[in-house]
Residue, then its C-alpha position, 0 to 999 in steps of 0.5 A: x500500500x503506497x502513501x499519498x503525497x500529502x501523507x509523505x509531506x506530513x511525515x517529512x514535516x514531522x521529522x523536520x519539526x522534531x529535528x528543529x526542536x531537538x537540535x536546538x535542545x541538544x546541539x547538532x551532534x547531540x542527537x542522531x538520525x535514529x533518535x530523530x526518526x524514533x521521536x517522529x514515529x518512524x523507523x530509521x530505514x525511512x530516513x532516506x525516503x525523505x532526505x538525501x543526507x543528514x546535512x539536508x535534514x540539518x539545513x531544513x531543520x534550521x530553516x524551520x527553527x528560524x521561524x521562532x525568530x519571525x514570531x519574536x520579530x512580529x511581537x517586537x514593538x521596539x528593539x529594547x523590548x525585543x532585547x528584554x524578551x530575548x534575554x529572559x529566563x523564559x527564553x533561556x529555559x526553553x532552547x527547543x522553542x527558542x532562537x536557533x542562532x543562539x542555541x546552535x552558534x558554536x555547532x554551525x561554525x563547524x558545519x558544512x557550507x549549506x548549513x552555514x549559508x542558511x545560518x548566514x542568511x538569517x544573521x543578515x536578516x536579523x541585522x536588517x531587522x535590528x537596523x530597521x528599529x534603530x533611530x540612528x541616521x548614520x548607516x555605518x553606525x546603525x549597522x555597527x549598533x545592530x551587530x553589537x546588539x546581536x552579538x551581545x544577545x547571542x553571547x549572553x543567552x549562550x553564557x546564561x545557558x552554560x553556567x551552572x549557577x542560577x543566580x549568575x545566569x540571571x545576572x548575565x541576562x539582566x546585566x547584559x540587557x541593562x547595559x545594552x538597552x541604553x545603547x539602542x536609540x529608537x522609540x522608547x520601550 
């Protein structure tokens, strides 16, 4: 009995969704194809009916994971509020639903070109988004400030997740947000 194209597409999407969440939680090397397939309710033998390689799955999963950033952008009234939301304990504690840029920064630096290309395009997108919220006339200064904001947020969320001391983790989030927000000219929060 064959599967319809719609069923195959739904299964494919389920696999990608599981991978997008689990890669953010465990890193690109933290979960294998067999475990992703099992969590998606499939056998590992079915993997190659959907993907040519693990790298293809990683690339598709990143694209899906970046949709959480689209939601974050849509909620942002201004960059100060966006920074507060990003550098929150709720975001820190939910990497599987959070920003793939922050969750996979180190992993992607060691990945293949296709994965790095998808990541690069999202970084460019996020920089443009941040630039659009900054009220700085000089384009070079606006771009530099957007890079500072992105780098500080990614570094802070990574550090806050990496340390074992909950008080230090919160201090990192609050401290970076407190230092960063005054540097983000734009409409008031």
